[in-house]
C-alpha positions in Angstrom: 114.2 101.3 -21.7 114.2 105.4 -21.6 114.8 107.7 -24.7 117.1 110.4 -24.3 116.1 113.6 -25.7 118.8 114.5 -27.8 118.5 117.1 -30.4 117.4 117.5 -33.3 116.9 120.5 -35.6 113.2 120.9 -35.5 110.4 120.6 -33.5 107.9 117.5 -34.8 103.4 117.3 -34.0 100.9 116.0 -35.2 98.9 118.3 -36.5 96.0 118.7 -38.9 96.2 121.3 -42.4 93.7 123.2 -43.9 92.7 126.6 -46.1 91.0 129.3 -44.1 89.5 131.3 -47.3 92.4 132.0 -49.0 95.0 131.2 -45.9 96.9 128.0 -45.2 96.6 126.8 -41.2 97.9 124.0 -39.5 96.1 122.7 -36.3 98.7 122.0 -33.5 98.3 121.2 -29.4 101.1 122.6 -26.6 101.4 122.0 -23.3 102.6 124.8 -21.0 106.2 123.3 -20.6 106.4 123.5 -24.6 105.1 126.8 -25.0 108.0 128.3 -22.4 110.6 126.6 -23.1 112.1 128.3 -26.5 109.0 127.8 -29.0 107.6 131.0 -28.3 109.4 133.9 -27.5 108.4 135.5 -23.9 106.1 138.7 -25.6 107.5 142.1 -23.8 105.3 144.6 -22.8 107.9 147.5 -23.1 107.5 146.5 -27.4 104.7 147.1 -29.3 104.4 144.8 -32.0 103.6 146.6 -35.4 100.6 144.1 -36.3 99.6 144.0 -32.7 97.9 146.3 -30.1 100.2 147.1 -26.8 100.7 144.7 -24.3 98.5 145.5 -20.7 101.0 143.4 -17.6 98.0 143.9 -16.1 95.7 141.4 -18.1 98.8 139.0 -18.5 99.1 138.7 -14.3 96.0 138.1 -14.2 95.9 134.7 -17.0 99.0 133.8 -14.7 96.9 134.0 -11.8 94.1 132.1 -13.4 96.4 129.4 -14.1 98.3 128.8 -11.9 94.9 128.8 -9.0 94.0 125.8 -11.4 97.3 123.8 -11.1 97.6 124.9 -7.6 93.7 123.3 -6.8 93.0 120.3 -5.0 89.2 120.7 -4.6 87.9 120.0 -8.5 86.2 123.0 -8.4 88.5 125.6 -10.4 89.7 124.0 -13.7 91.3 125.7 -16.6 90.7 126.3 -20.5 92.3 128.2 -22.5 91.1 129.8 -26.0 93.9 128.9 -29.1 96.7 130.8 -29.3 97.0 132.2 -32.8 100.4 132.3 -34.7 102.4 132.9 -37.8 105.6 132.1 -39.2 107.1 131.7 -42.8 105.9 128.4 -44.4 109.8 127.9 -46.1 110.6 126.9 -42.4 107.5 124.3 -42.4 107.3 120.7 -43.9 104.0 118.9 -43.6 104.1 115.1 -44.2 100.1 114.0 -44.2 99.4 110.3 -42.9 96.6 109.2 -46.4 95.4 106.9 -43.8 93.3 109.3 -42.1 91.5 110.8 -44.7 89.0 114.0 -43.5 87.3 115.7 -46.8 89.4 119.3 -46.9 91.3 118.5 -43.7 94.8 116.4 -43.6 95.9 114.8 -40.9 99.8 114.3 -40.4 103.0 115.3 -39.1 103.9 118.9 -38.9 107.7 119.9 -38.7 109.0 123.3 -38.1 112.6 124.7 -38.3 114.3 125.6 -34.6 115.8 128.5 -35.8 112.7 130.0 -37.7 110.5 132.1 -35.4 107.1 132.0 -34.5 105.3 134.7 -33.8 101.8 135.8 -32.3 98.9 137.7 -34.2 95.9 136.8 -30.9 97.4 135.3 -27.7 100.7 137.9 -26.3 98.5 138.1 -22.6 98.0 134.7 -22.5 101.6 133.4 -23.9 102.7 136.3 -21.3 100.9 135.1 -18.8 102.0 131.4 -18.9 106.0 132.5 -18.3 104.4 134.6 -15.3 102.9 131.5 -14.5 106.0 129.1 -14.5 108.2 131.6 -13.3 106.6 132.0 -10.4 106.3 128.7 -9.4 109.7 128.1 -10.3 110.7 130.6 -7.8 108.8 129.2 -5.0 110.3 125.7 -5.4 113.7 128.0 -5.6 113.1 129.5 -2.2 111.7 126.8 -0.8 115.0 124.7 -1.6 117.1 127.8 0.5 115.0 127.4 3.0 115.3 123.9 3.3 119.0 123.8 2.9 119.6 126.3 6.0 116.6 124.5 7.6 119.3 121.5 7.4 122.2 123.0 8.0 120.7 124.7 11.2 119.7 121.0 12.3 116.3 122.2 12.2 114.7 118.4 11.6 111.0 119.8 12.1 111.5 122.7 9.8 113.0 120.7 7.1 110.4 117.8 7.5 107.5 121.0 6.5 109.9 122.6 3.8 109.8 119.1 2.0 106.4 118.4 2.2 105.9 122.0 0.8 108.5 121.4 -1.9 106.9 118.2 -2.9 103.8 119.8 -3.2 105.0 122.8 -5.1 106.7 120.4 -7.6 103.5 118.8 -8.5 101.6 122.2 -8.8 104.9 122.9 -11.3 103.8 119.3 -13.0 100.2 120.0 -13.3 101.0 123.6 -14.7 103.1 122.8 -16.9 101.1 119.5 -18.4 98.4 122.4 -19.5 97.3 121.9 -23.0 96.4 125.3 -25.3 95.7 124.8 -28.5 97.2 126.7 -31.2 96.4 127.8 -34.6 99.6 129.0 -37.3 99.1 130.9 -40.3 101.8 129.6 -43.3 102.0 133.7 -43.5 105.1 136.5 -43.6 103.2 139.6 -44.7 102.6 141.3 -41.5 99.9 143.9 -43.0 97.8 141.0 -43.7 99.0 139.6 -40.2 97.3 143.0 -38.5 94.1 143.0 -40.7 93.3 139.8 -39.1 93.8 140.7 -35.5 91.6 144.0 -36.5 88.7 141.8 -37.7 88.8 139.1 -34.7 88.9 142.3 -32.5 86.4 143.8 -34.0 83.8 140.8 -34.5 84.5 139.3 -31.1 81.9 140.0 -28.1 83.7 140.0 -25.1 81.2 139.1 -22.1 80.3 141.8 -19.9 80.5 141.7 -16.1 76.7 140.7 -15.4 76.9 137.9 -17.7 80.4 136.8 -16.0 78.7 136.8 -12.6 75.5 135.2 -14.0 77.6 132.3 -15.6 80.7 132.1 -12.6 79.1 130.2 -9.8 82.2 129.0 -8.1 82.2 132.9 -6.7 80.2 132.9 -3.4 78.9 136.8 -3.9 77.4 135.3 -7.8 75.6 132.3 -6.3 73.9 134.9 -3.7 72.8 136.9 -6.5 71.4 134.0 -8.2 69.5 133.1 -5.3 67.6 136.9 -4.6 67.5 137.0 -8.7 65.3 133.7 -8.7 63.0 134.8 -5.4 64.9 131.5 -3.9 63.1 130.0 -0.4 60.0 133.3 -1.1 62.3 135.8 -0.5 60.8 138.0 -3.9 61.9 141.0 -2.6 63.7 141.4 -5.7 62.5 139.6 -8.0 61.7 141.0 -11.7 63.9 144.3 -11.0 67.2 142.5 -11.5 68.9 143.2 -15.6 70.5 140.0 -15.9 72.3 141.6 -19.4 73.8 144.5 -18.9 75.9 145.7 -16.4 74.7 149.2 -16.5 70.6 150.3 -15.9 69.8 153.6 -18.9 67.1 155.8 -18.3 64.5 153.6 -19.1 65.3 150.4 -18.6 62.5 148.6 -16.7 65.1 147.3 -14.2 66.1 148.8 -11.1 69.8 147.4 -10.9 71.8 145.1 -12.6 73.1 141.1 -11.4 76.8 142.7 -11.3 75.4 145.1 -8.8 73.5 142.9 -6.8 76.5 140.8 -6.7 78.9 143.8 -5.3 76.2 144.8 -2.9 75.8 140.7 -1.6 80.0 141.3 -1.0 80.2 144.9 0.2 77.4 144.4 2.7 79.1 141.5 4.1 83.0 142.5 3.8 83.2 146.2 4.1 84.3 148.3 0.9 87.9 147.5 -0.9 88.2 143.9 0.9 88.8 141.3 -2.2 87.2 137.9 -2.8 89.7 135.5 -3.7 89.3 131.8 -4.6 91.2 131.3 -1.2 88.6 132.4 1.0 86.0 130.9 -1.0 87.1 127.8 -0.3 88.9 128.3 3.4 85.9 130.0 4.4 83.1 131.8 2.6 81.6 128.7 0.9 80.4 127.5 4.7 79.2 131.4 5.5 77.0 130.8 2.4 73.9 131.4 4.2 75.1 133.8 6.5 75.9 135.6 3.5 72.5 135.5 1.8 71.1 136.5 4.8 73.3 139.2 5.3 72.7 140.6 1.6 69.0 140.6 2.2 68.3 142.2 5.6 70.6 145.4 3.6 67.9 145.2 0.9 65.4 145.1 3.3 66.6 147.8 5.5 66.6 149.8 2.0 63.0 149.4 1.2 61.9 150.7 5.1 64.2 153.4 4.7 63.6 155.2 1.7 60.1 155.2 0.3 61.8 155.8 -3.6 63.6 151.9 -3.0 60.2 151.1 -1.6 57.5 152.2 -4.2 60.5 150.9 -6.6 60.3 146.8 -5.3 56.5 146.7 -5.1 55.6 148.0 -8.2 54.1 151.4 -7.3 56.5 153.4 -9.6 59.0 152.3 -12.6 62.6 152.5 -11.8 63.0 155.0 -14.2 61.3 157.4 -12.5 63.8 157.4 -10.0 66.4 158.2 -13.0 67.9 161.7 -14.8 64.1 163.5 -15.9 61.9 161.3 -13.6 59.1 162.4 -12.0 61.1 161.3 -8.7 64.7 162.0 -9.6 66.8 160.3 -6.6 70.1 159.2 -6.2 68.9 155.9 -4.7 68.6 155.5 -9.3 72.7 155.2 -8.7 74.8 152.5 -8.4 77.2 154.2 -6.6 75.1 155.6 -4.1 73.5 151.9 -3.0 77.0 150.5 -2.8 77.6 153.3 -0.4 74.9 152.7 1.5 75.9 148.8 1.3 79.2 149.8 2.6 77.5 152.1 5.5 75.2 148.9 6.8 78.2 146.9 7.4 80.2 149.2 9.3 77.3 150.0 11.5 76.0 146.4 11.9 79.6 144.9 11.9 81.1 147.7 14.3 83.9 149.1 11.9 84.4 152.8 10.7 86.7 154.6 8.2 88.8 157.1 11.0 91.6 159.5 10.9 94.9 158.6 9.8 98.0 160.5 8.4 96.5 161.6 5.0 93.8 159.6 4.5 91.0 157.9 6.5 91.6 154.2 7.2 89.2 151.5 7.8 89.2 150.2 11.7 87.4 147.3 13.7 85.8 149.6 16.8 86.4 147.8 20.1 85.4 149.7 23.6 82.5 151.5 21.8 79.3 151.4 20.8 80.2 149.9 17.9 77.2 148.0 16.3 73.6 149.0 15.5 70.8 147.3 15.1 68.4 146.7 12.3 66.2 149.0 14.1 68.8 151.4 14.7 70.5 151.3 11.1 66.8 151.8 9.3 66.4 154.9 11.6 70.3 156.3 10.9 69.4 156.0 6.7 65.5 158.1 7.1 68.0 160.1 9.4 70.3 161.4 5.9 69.2 164.9 4.3 67.2 164.3 1.6 68.4 161.8 -1.7 66.0 164.0 -4.3 69.0 164.8 -7.2 68.4 166.5 -10.6 70.0 169.9 -10.3 72.6 171.5 -8.2 69.6 173.3 -6.7 67.8 170.3 -5.5 70.8 168.2 -4.7 71.1 168.7 -0.4 73.9 170.7 0.4 75.1 167.5 2.8 75.7 165.8 -0.7 77.0 168.5 -2.5 79.9 169.1 0.6 81.2 165.1 0.1 84.9 166.1 -1.7 84.5 166.0 -5.5 81.7 163.7 -5.8 79.2 165.3 -7.5 79.2 167.1 -10.6 76.7 168.7 -12.9 73.6 167.4 -13.9 74.0 166.5 -10.5 71.7 163.6 -10.5 74.2 160.6 -9.4 77.2 160.7 -8.0 80.4 161.0 -11.0 82.2 157.5 -11.9 85.3 158.0 -10.0 87.2 155.7 -7.8 86.5 155.9 -4.6 83.4 157.8 -4.7 81.7 155.2 -2.6 84.3 155.3 0.0 84.0 158.4 0.2 79.7 158.7 0.1 80.1 155.5 2.5 82.0 157.6 4.9 79.6 160.8 5.0 76.7 158.5 5.6 78.8 156.7 8.3 79.8 159.7 9.9 76.3 161.0 9.8 74.9 157.9 11.6 77.3 157.4 13.8 79.6 160.8 14.8 82.7 158.6 16.3 86.2 160.0 16.5 88.8 157.5 17.4 92.2 157.8 17.2 94.0 155.5 14.4 
């Protein structure tokens, strides 16, 4: 017989209770549905809590996408793991009944009861909580929209469309179920002093070491371009051009770094050389297309690095070990733009456009990417090498040394004129200049 839910005055959970250095805590597990059904209030990005930092909506959005990706996945490839939420509440609204049948030293196991009129607040996990709300709202809206379309299709007598929508609703409801069942560990501090809570948050934020983009690329092998970077790093198949030339720990190569590039940049270059500048990789593309193209993507990335080595003596000398990478960086004996990851990505973008017949053409107030048709649109490998060789000198290190061609690329170079400035769009600006120099084509947008 089904048990009716009814109304209760408390939330009741199995829990563990313990003391963490002068702080009494309870540990439970909640589903996404429980969290977003009243247990926790929806965080407001427009309100910064006195005991926490401001919410960045983009971070919450990314977490929502992460949850939805896992809920919608049918391949078994995209799991979901969520770090614990850290909450706090007034101990006067809490009751804990330990079960003496399960002794565990300093940890007690039992039933935790929390009065529903007792606020529970977040001290670490605002973005995860808001992301959960966003994911639930989005999936609920999808189901609602599909139901509206189904009603209309039935009213119009469109049986075929109605059947398709009925299947889409079943699929969306199953995804909504999977989303709601995702479990998140939760730790609740029995504390009311928000100054103390703020100090706890500061401790966690200060001592936690985030993962950098290079470590993420190395560890997350679900992304095809990360797998390509791994194959290049390992010298898979005997292709060793970049072996021992890639930093697999840091995002950037400092002046005396013994490596020429980073794992993160190799993955980025592989993506740019295959997709072009600004194109985005998504898990859906991975499943639908890129996984089947992995061999071609790897071959394309390797070809790009070979073209660089053939076209530029500085790159060849670094990769062959004749000179150390630091010689290309600021103050080195052969200071060059080719020490810059921005320059290499711009060359990868140009390589893609030249090889696959794409160009950035004039458009109102901007340059727009298009595929060229009916023109000498694609260049062979040898032609791309020759085109790169024809570029003005890459020597850098001062305004006097840097060729006027590069200085004239809009707002890309500034003192000390060693490398492009770290400004959004510099890869695009440099890529357009390089491609225009090698393949000057005027095309109406």
